VMD Tcl script that draws the C-alpha trace (Angstrom):
set ca {
  {0.00 0.05 0.03}
  {1.39 3.38 -1.02}
  {2.04 6.14 1.64}
  {-0.71 8.23 0.01}
  {-3.32 5.47 0.24}
  {-2.32 4.52 3.72}
  {-2.89 8.02 5.13}
  {-5.85 8.87 2.79}
  {-8.65 8.39 5.39}
  {-7.20 11.03 7.81}
  {-6.72 13.69 5.15}
  {-10.42 15.06 5.17}
  {-9.87 15.87 8.97}
  {-6.26 16.92 8.81}
  {-6.48 19.36 5.87}
  {-9.15 21.76 7.31}
  {-7.67 21.54 10.79}
  {-4.24 22.59 9.53}
  {-5.74 25.33 7.24}
  {-7.96 26.72 9.92}
  {-4.94 26.77 12.48}
  {-2.86 28.74 9.94}
  {-5.68 31.17 9.28}
  {-5.78 31.94 13.04}
  {-2.26 33.01 12.82}
  {-3.02 35.64 10.15}
  {-4.80 39.05 10.76}
  {-8.34 39.95 9.31}
  {-6.32 42.37 6.98}
  {-4.55 39.54 5.34}
  {-7.65 38.40 3.52}
  {-5.77 37.38 0.21}
  {-3.61 35.00 2.31}
  {-6.61 33.46 3.98}
  {-8.43 33.21 0.65}
  {-5.43 31.22 -0.80}
  {-5.27 29.03 2.11}
  {-9.00 28.27 1.72}
  {-8.66 27.58 -2.05}
  {-5.91 25.10 -1.24}
  {-7.65 23.48 1.51}
  {-10.98 23.06 -0.46}
  {-9.09 21.75 -3.54}
  {-7.36 19.10 -1.46}
  {-10.50 18.20 0.38}
  {-12.30 17.66 -3.05}
  {-9.44 15.68 -4.33}
  {-9.18 13.37 -1.15}
  {-13.11 12.86 -1.23}
  {-12.83 11.78 -4.88}
  {-9.96 9.49 -4.06}
  {-11.90 7.88 -1.20}
  {-15.01 7.37 -3.35}
  {-12.85 5.60 -6.01}
  {-11.02 3.65 -3.32}
  {-14.21 2.43 -1.73}
  {-15.50 1.21 -4.96}
  {-12.25 -0.61 -5.80}
  {-11.64 1.40 -8.97}
  {-8.18 1.10 -10.13}
  {-7.70 -2.05 -8.09}
  {-8.57 -2.88 -4.51}
  {-6.23 -1.01 -2.12}
  {-8.04 -2.02 1.02}
  {-9.60 -5.37 2.16}
  {-13.20 -5.44 0.89}
  {-12.59 -1.76 -0.05}
  {-12.96 -0.55 3.58}
  {-10.13 1.74 4.79}
  {-9.49 1.66 8.42}
  {-7.00 4.26 9.75}
  {-5.64 3.56 13.38}
  {-4.19 6.89 15.00}
  {-1.00 6.00 16.76}
  {-1.08 2.49 15.44}
  {-3.26 1.47 18.47}
  {-5.45 -1.45 17.36}
  {-9.17 -1.22 17.69}
  {-11.08 -1.38 20.06}
  {-8.48 0.32 22.27}
  {-7.33 2.95 19.80}
  {-9.02 5.75 17.88}
  {-10.02 4.42 14.31}
  {-11.32 6.46 11.39}
  {-13.23 4.24 8.87}
  {-13.64 5.18 5.23}
  {-16.40 3.07 3.56}
  {-18.97 3.72 0.80}
  {-21.28 5.62 3.03}
  {-18.68 7.96 4.61}
  {-16.97 8.55 1.25}
  {-20.29 9.54 -0.32}
  {-20.95 12.02 2.53}
  {-17.43 13.45 2.30}
  {-17.99 14.04 -1.38}
  {-21.26 15.85 -0.68}
  {-19.63 17.96 1.98}
  {-16.78 18.96 -0.37}
  {-19.17 20.01 -3.17}
  {-21.46 21.97 -0.87}
  {-18.68 23.48 1.22}
  {-16.79 24.71 -1.85}
  {-19.82 26.34 -3.28}
  {-20.98 28.08 -0.12}
  {-17.49 29.38 0.46}
  {-17.12 30.78 -2.97}
  {-20.54 32.54 -2.55}
  {-19.34 33.97 0.76}
  {-16.30 35.59 -0.72}
  {-18.44 38.01 -2.54}
  {-19.14 39.94 0.73}
  {-20.28 37.81 3.63}
  {-16.77 36.83 4.70}
  {-16.21 40.53 5.44}
  {-19.14 41.27 7.69}
  {-17.65 39.62 10.84}
  {-14.42 38.15 12.18}
  {-12.81 34.73 11.71}
  {-15.24 33.65 9.04}
  {-12.64 31.59 7.30}
  {-11.13 29.70 10.27}
  {-14.57 28.88 11.51}
  {-15.62 27.62 8.01}
  {-12.62 25.28 8.03}
  {-13.38 23.98 11.46}
  {-16.97 23.40 10.46}
  {-15.78 21.32 7.47}
  {-13.40 19.49 9.75}
  {-16.21 18.50 12.28}
  {-18.51 17.33 9.39}
  {-15.80 15.18 7.80}
  {-14.70 13.71 11.21}
  {-18.27 12.80 12.12}
  {-18.66 10.87 8.91}
  {-15.27 9.03 9.45}
  {-15.43 8.46 13.27}
  {-15.33 4.80 14.27}
  {-16.14 5.23 17.91}
  {-19.04 6.93 19.80}
  {-16.66 9.37 21.83}
  {-14.86 10.76 18.80}
  {-18.25 10.95 16.97}
  {-19.19 13.16 19.98}
  {-16.02 15.19 19.81}
  {-16.40 15.90 16.00}
  {-20.11 16.79 16.70}
  {-18.97 19.36 19.26}
  {-16.30 20.84 16.83}
  {-18.79 21.22 13.99}
  {-21.46 22.64 16.41}
  {-18.94 25.18 18.02}
  {-17.80 26.30 14.59}
  {-21.60 26.68 13.66}
  {-22.29 28.74 16.73}
  {-19.82 31.41 15.37}
  {-21.08 31.02 11.77}
  {-24.68 31.35 12.91}
  {-23.89 34.57 14.59}
  {-21.76 35.82 11.74}
  {-23.07 39.24 10.65}
  {-24.71 40.02 14.00}
  {-28.19 41.71 14.35}
  {-30.78 41.33 16.96}
  {-32.81 38.66 15.33}
  {-29.84 36.62 14.34}
  {-28.35 36.74 17.79}
  {-31.67 35.69 19.37}
  {-32.07 32.81 17.03}
  {-28.32 31.79 17.59}
  {-28.72 31.79 21.31}
  {-31.69 29.53 21.01}
  {-29.77 27.26 18.60}
  {-26.83 26.94 21.05}
  {-29.12 26.28 24.02}
  {-30.88 23.40 22.19}
  {-27.68 21.87 21.00}
  {-26.04 22.06 24.41}
  {-29.06 19.96 25.71}
  {-28.55 17.55 22.90}
  {-24.89 17.20 23.61}
  {-25.68 16.67 27.21}
  {-28.01 13.83 26.36}
  {-25.26 12.39 24.11}
  {-22.84 12.29 26.96}
  {-25.16 10.67 29.14}
  {-25.94 7.93 26.65}
  {-22.17 7.36 25.81}
  {-21.34 7.08 29.57}
  {-24.12 4.39 30.01}
  {-23.11 2.45 26.96}
  {-19.55 2.31 28.07}
  {-20.61 1.20 31.50}
  {-22.50 -1.74 30.09}
  {-20.30 -2.86 27.16}
  {-16.81 -1.70 28.37}
  {-16.21 -0.08 24.77}
  {-17.05 2.79 22.64}
  {-15.77 1.47 19.36}
  {-18.76 1.09 17.09}
  {-17.73 -2.30 15.74}
  {-16.94 -3.66 19.24}
  {-20.39 -2.33 20.58}
  {-22.02 -4.27 17.83}
  {-20.39 -7.55 18.93}
  {-20.65 -7.00 22.70}
  {-24.32 -5.79 22.52}
  {-25.35 -9.30 21.38}
  {-24.04 -10.80 24.74}
  {-26.20 -8.54 26.86}
  {-29.28 -9.93 28.50}
  {-31.85 -9.29 31.14}
  {-31.40 -5.96 32.99}
  {-28.29 -5.08 31.17}
  {-30.07 -5.28 27.90}
  {-32.86 -3.26 29.04}
  {-30.46 -0.53 30.40}
  {-28.65 -0.71 27.05}
  {-31.89 -0.10 25.22}
  {-32.54 2.85 27.46}
  {-29.04 4.32 26.75}
  {-29.57 3.76 22.98}
  {-32.99 5.67 23.36}
  {-31.33 8.69 24.95}
  {-28.64 8.47 22.15}
  {-31.46 8.30 19.54}
  {-33.09 11.34 21.13}
  {-29.86 13.37 20.81}
  {-29.40 12.47 17.12}
  {-33.21 13.18 16.53}
  {-32.67 16.63 17.85}
  {-29.68 17.24 15.70}
  {-31.64 15.80 12.61}
  {-34.66 18.14 13.20}
  {-37.22 15.30 13.75}
  {-40.57 16.32 15.09}
  {-41.35 17.33 17.81}
  {-37.65 18.16 18.51}
  {-37.28 20.67 15.57}
  {-38.93 23.81 16.61}
  {-35.52 25.55 16.76}
  {-34.69 24.99 13.22}
  {-37.03 27.50 11.00}
  {-36.04 30.46 13.06}
  {-32.31 29.57 13.24}
  {-31.88 28.73 9.46}
  {-33.91 31.69 8.14}
  {-31.89 34.03 10.35}
  {-28.44 32.77 9.15}
  {-26.66 34.60 6.54}
  {-27.21 32.86 3.10}
  {-23.79 30.98 2.71}
  {-24.22 29.60 6.35}
  {-27.66 28.51 5.90}
  {-26.86 26.65 2.63}
  {-24.11 24.82 4.59}
  {-26.52 24.19 7.37}
  {-28.64 22.24 4.87}
  {-26.11 19.50 5.40}
  {-26.13 19.77 9.23}
  {-29.55 17.89 9.86}
  {-28.08 15.06 7.51}
  {-25.30 14.41 10.05}
  {-27.77 13.25 12.61}
  {-29.55 10.98 10.02}
  {-26.10 9.66 9.11}
  {-25.44 8.74 12.67}
  {-28.72 6.92 13.11}
  {-28.32 5.12 9.91}
  {-24.67 4.00 10.70}
  {-25.17 2.92 14.29}
  {-28.63 1.45 13.55}
  {-27.09 -0.69 10.79}
  {-24.26 -1.99 13.16}
  {-26.80 -2.93 15.84}
  {-28.86 -4.96 13.58}
  {-27.28 -8.27 14.69}
  {-27.96 -7.63 18.33}
  {-31.41 -6.37 17.72}
  {-31.63 -2.68 16.85}
  {-32.95 -0.72 19.71}
  {-36.31 1.22 19.08}
  {-34.53 4.49 18.38}
  {-32.50 3.12 15.58}
  {-35.31 1.14 13.86}
  {-38.73 1.59 12.37}
  {-40.35 1.66 15.66}
  {-39.19 5.29 16.12}
  {-37.94 6.46 12.77}
  {-41.01 5.72 10.66}
  {-43.67 7.49 12.82}
  {-41.06 10.40 13.58}
  {-40.60 10.63 9.79}
  {-44.29 10.82 8.97}
  {-44.93 13.34 11.75}
  {-41.94 15.57 10.50}
  {-43.20 15.34 6.99}
  {-46.55 16.60 8.01}
  {-45.05 19.26 10.21}
  {-42.75 20.45 7.58}
  {-45.52 20.67 4.90}
  {-47.82 22.48 7.14}
  {-45.09 25.05 8.13}
  {-44.36 25.70 4.35}
  {-48.06 26.52 3.75}
  {-48.43 28.66 6.90}
  {-45.44 30.97 6.04}
  {-44.89 33.56 3.39}
  {-41.33 34.58 4.13}
  {-39.10 32.82 1.59}
  {-36.34 31.80 3.94}
  {-38.73 30.31 6.43}
  {-40.33 28.34 3.61}
  {-36.91 26.99 2.74}
  {-36.15 26.16 6.34}
  {-39.32 24.11 6.51}
  {-38.44 22.47 3.26}
  {-35.40 21.12 5.19}
  {-37.66 19.63 7.88}
  {-39.68 18.17 5.00}
  {-36.49 16.36 3.61}
  {-35.53 15.10 7.01}
  {-38.99 13.65 7.47}
  {-38.76 11.80 4.03}
  {-35.55 10.31 4.97}
  {-36.70 9.22 8.33}
  {-39.86 7.61 7.01}
  {-37.88 6.02 4.27}
  {-35.12 4.55 6.43}
  {-37.69 3.48 8.94}
  {-39.14 1.06 6.59}
  {-38.00 -2.63 7.06}
  {-35.11 -3.89 5.04}
  {-32.84 -1.87 2.85}
  {-35.13 -1.47 -0.32}
  {-35.66 2.13 0.24}
  {-32.06 2.91 1.44}
  {-30.51 3.39 -1.90}
  {-33.30 5.77 -3.22}
  {-33.15 7.56 0.24}
  {-29.50 8.17 -0.32}
  {-30.20 9.53 -3.81}
  {-32.86 11.73 -2.24}
  {-30.50 13.01 0.43}
  {-27.87 14.02 -2.18}
  {-30.45 15.80 -4.40}
  {-32.26 17.51 -1.41}
  {-29.13 18.92 0.06}
  {-27.78 20.24 -3.25}
  {-31.20 21.74 -4.22}
  {-31.88 23.34 -0.88}
  {-28.28 24.62 -0.57}
  {-28.86 26.36 -3.93}
  {-32.25 27.67 -2.89}
  {-30.83 29.47 0.24}
  {-28.14 31.14 -1.85}
  {-30.62 32.15 -4.45}
  {-33.21 33.49 -1.98}
  {-30.53 36.09 -0.76}
  {-30.07 37.31 -4.33}
  {-33.74 37.55 -4.93}
  {-34.19 39.66 -1.82}
  {-31.98 42.33 -3.38}
  {-34.69 42.79 -6.12}
  {-37.01 43.90 -3.38}
  {-36.38 47.45 -1.78}
  {-36.45 45.88 1.62}
  {-33.76 43.40 0.82}
  {-31.75 46.19 -0.76}
  {-32.00 48.33 2.34}
  {-30.97 45.43 4.69}
  {-27.92 44.74 2.50}
  {-26.72 48.42 2.59}
  {-27.33 48.53 6.45}
  {-25.32 45.28 6.91}
  {-22.37 46.59 4.68}
  {-22.43 50.05 6.53}
  {-22.59 48.43 10.07}
  {-19.60 46.11 9.43}
  {-17.64 48.53 7.11}
  {-17.72 45.87 4.43}
  {-16.20 47.29 1.18}
  {-19.18 47.89 -1.12}
  {-17.98 46.94 -4.61}
  {-17.32 49.86 -6.92}
  {-18.90 49.98 -10.46}
  {-15.59 49.62 -12.06}
  {-14.84 46.40 -10.18}
  {-18.39 45.11 -10.80}
  {-18.07 45.52 -14.63}
  {-15.48 42.86 -14.60}
  {-17.32 40.36 -12.51}
  {-21.08 41.00 -13.09}
  {-23.33 38.43 -14.65}
  {-25.75 40.61 -16.58}
  {-26.39 44.36 -16.18}
  {-29.50 46.04 -14.90}
  {-31.50 44.15 -17.75}
  {-34.10 41.60 -17.60}
  {-31.59 38.75 -18.11}
  {-30.54 39.10 -14.47}
  {-34.17 38.59 -13.47}
  {-34.56 35.76 -15.94}
  {-31.59 34.00 -14.23}
  {-32.96 34.46 -10.86}
  {-36.47 33.33 -11.95}
  {-35.30 30.26 -13.87}
  {-32.97 29.38 -11.01}
  {-35.79 29.65 -8.55}
  {-38.03 27.50 -10.76}
  {-35.19 24.77 -10.97}
  {-34.85 24.83 -7.16}
  {-38.61 24.65 -6.80}
  {-38.75 21.60 -9.03}
  {-36.00 19.85 -6.93}
  {-37.79 20.54 -3.70}
  {-41.19 19.62 -4.97}
  {-39.92 16.57 -6.78}
  {-41.17 17.43 -10.36}
  {-39.50 16.35 -13.60}
  {-37.09 16.61 -15.11}
  {-34.49 17.03 -12.45}
  {-33.21 14.66 -9.78}
  {-35.78 15.66 -7.28}
  {-38.35 13.78 -9.46}
  {-36.04 10.78 -9.79}
  {-35.45 10.58 -6.12}
  {-39.11 10.79 -5.20}
  {-40.13 8.37 -7.92}
  {-37.51 5.96 -6.77}
  {-38.67 6.20 -3.24}
  {-42.40 5.74 -4.05}
  {-41.72 2.83 -6.40}
  {-39.49 1.24 -3.69}
  {-42.13 1.72 -1.08}
  {-44.66 -0.01 -3.10}
  {-42.25 -2.99 -3.63}
  {-41.70 -3.39 0.17}
  {-45.28 -4.50 0.44}
  {-44.33 -7.61 -1.50}
  {-41.76 -8.49 1.12}
  {-43.84 -8.25 4.23}
  {-43.86 -4.62 5.06}
  {-47.09 -3.42 6.74}
  {-49.45 -2.17 4.08}
  {-50.67 0.65 6.21}
  {-47.09 1.98 6.65}
  {-46.54 1.79 2.81}
  {-49.62 3.84 2.04}
  {-48.92 6.28 4.92}
  {-45.56 6.97 3.34}
  {-46.92 7.28 -0.20}
  {-49.69 9.48 1.00}
  {-47.37 11.69 3.19}
  {-44.80 12.22 0.30}
  {-47.44 13.09 -2.31}
  {-49.15 15.35 0.16}
  {-45.93 17.17 1.14}
  {-44.94 17.48 -2.50}
  {-48.31 19.19 -3.25}
  {-47.79 21.48 -0.21}
  {-44.41 22.41 -1.51}
  {-45.89 23.24 -4.87}
  {-48.36 25.46 -3.33}
  {-45.97 27.29 -1.09}
  {-43.17 27.76 -3.45}
  {-45.47 28.63 -6.28}
  {-47.04 31.35 -4.08}
  {-43.49 32.40 -3.00}
  {-42.43 32.80 -6.78}
  {-45.47 34.79 -7.60}
  {-44.65 37.33 -4.73}
  {-41.02 37.49 -5.48}
  {-41.03 37.84 -9.38}
  {-44.64 38.80 -10.41}
  {-46.55 40.97 -8.01}
  {-44.02 43.55 -6.61}
  {-44.32 47.11 -7.94}
  {-40.95 48.15 -6.29}
  {-39.06 45.43 -8.18}
  {-35.61 46.58 -9.36}
  {-32.82 44.59 -11.01}
  {-30.04 43.67 -8.80}
  {-26.37 43.61 -9.76}
  {-24.83 40.11 -9.29}
  {-21.20 39.01 -8.92}
  {-19.83 36.00 -10.71}
  {-18.67 34.49 -7.33}
  {-22.44 34.69 -6.32}
  {-23.91 33.12 -9.49}
  {-21.49 30.41 -10.27}
  {-22.13 28.44 -6.99}
  {-25.85 28.34 -7.73}
  {-25.33 27.35 -11.36}
  {-22.75 24.61 -10.03}
  {-25.20 23.10 -7.60}
  {-28.08 23.05 -10.04}
  {-25.66 21.56 -12.66}
  {-24.71 18.88 -10.14}
  {-28.45 18.03 -9.75}
  {-28.77 17.85 -13.57}
  {-25.70 15.47 -13.62}
  {-27.51 13.41 -10.84}
  {-30.42 13.07 -13.32}
  {-28.33 12.27 -16.30}
  {-26.20 9.77 -14.53}
  {-29.18 8.34 -12.56}
  {-28.34 4.88 -13.40}
  {-24.73 4.63 -12.32}
  {-25.44 6.72 -9.28}
  {-28.30 4.66 -8.10}
  {-26.31 1.42 -8.81}
  {-23.63 2.93 -6.50}
  {-26.17 3.81 -3.84}
  {-27.86 0.42 -3.91}
  {-24.62 -1.30 -3.50}
  {-24.04 1.05 -0.56}
  {-27.45 -0.11 0.87}
  {-26.45 -3.82 0.45}
  {-23.20 -3.07 2.23}
  {-24.96 -1.46 5.16}
  {-27.15 -4.55 5.32}
  {-24.11 -6.73 5.99}
  {-22.65 -4.97 9.07}
  {-20.25 -8.01 9.63}
  {-18.03 -6.53 6.93}
  {-17.64 -3.30 8.91}
  {-17.00 -5.25 12.07}
  {-14.59 -7.61 10.69}
  {-12.42 -4.97 8.91}
  {-12.30 -2.73 11.98}
  {-11.46 -5.39 14.67}
  {-9.15 -7.54 12.41}
  {-6.08 -5.42 13.39}
  {-3.43 -7.63 11.84}
  {-4.45 -6.70 8.38}
  {-4.11 -2.80 8.66}
  {-1.23 -0.46 8.59}
  {-1.65 2.39 11.16}
  {-0.59 5.88 11.43}
  {3.03 4.91 12.08}
  {5.03 2.51 9.81}
}
mol new
graphics top color blue
foreach p $ca { graphics top sphere $p radius 0.5 }
foreach p [lrange $ca 0 end-1] q [lrange $ca 1 end] { graphics top cylinder $p $q radius 0.2 }
display resetview
């Protein structure tokens, strides 16, 4: 095994850590240096994520046993040492993080990185926490990376200041501190019962628990599940999300579209490993399916009840979480592949929508005034006409509004699930897979509840976003054409282009995701590769 492949699993954590640390050594006035470090970091992250996706598929030859990379920090064998595990699921999430993170960062460089302090270091630490959570092979380091990404998100949430943003940020901080406290309690109980925090080892030792110990283990798993359900915005634990996401600045809100999916990832990962021991209720259909249906209904009603565009987008994130919960809560893995496809499409589409809504607000007199006040309050450099002429996409002509309108239409199609973009492919795949599960013994009532809830939520999205589009582009008398920079337009086009690529390459992508689902249905592969220490090279030669 080459040196590069040996250390590849740790790079998505190490790169943003070093980049963020170097940025902290620079002054705010050294913006060019910070931008250069960020470009280098994001480029390396994208390259390492692509390499991990290829390695976990065995493209170019198998470099790891069963295409699962296990990195042992300090060369300590599992379950005693810290391990990072790169498999199909974690590589997929790393790739999604790299794409969304790069696009939101490029958008932020237009102006938002200058309306507060330490935006770039916080952004790198956020990426480090996200990547670490997807790679963590034990519960405690999963908690550590959760805390890193949450701590960075607190600073990013408050970036730009303002009374409403600070109020929403403090609420967000309080809720997540409670969730973290529950997470610690659950981890302590599980360690007391199993004597380990390694996920693979917990999967083995939980099978030997019985009697009162098993009941206490299930209780600890329930507390753990509640903590993840809070972070994944499941009803009734998601009342914090609409206000938080609607008040965050546009690039931060777009990046936050991925945050709820970290909680869903944790539930999927831990739940798949606990299947041999009998998955506790919190990690199986007993909790996830009803929580998903309730979350879907809540998100759909929230979209209908609101007229403010950003709050509609925030409720759309809740709706996407509900769809994933309900799909993953169905028995078997028939819906897992389509659910992962839906996860990709919804994160990219909602990220583009949050970025786009900030641009459309500038076409309203209210949005233009808010932008001017923000620039004045934080002494952000307003771009002069000479510099804008080199970077502007369109001029004060209808072409700019056409771009905004068509992009909003594309984002709406993705969220609603209408053809021809990937949102339709995702929902159609979910619905057809749900109907197939009835043939394999899934409760008929659950199947039709899922189908009805998905179709109903799609209709609610259609009404809410259609009404929103009319108010943004049709009705206003004070509509004026905003001036857009290339760094603001390009990320939106790239995210929509990625959704178009998902549509065009739906067959190969779905095959990859179906194989990922089949891999998750065989937790023994993960357990064997993590615990078989004789077959792995660690961090030291």
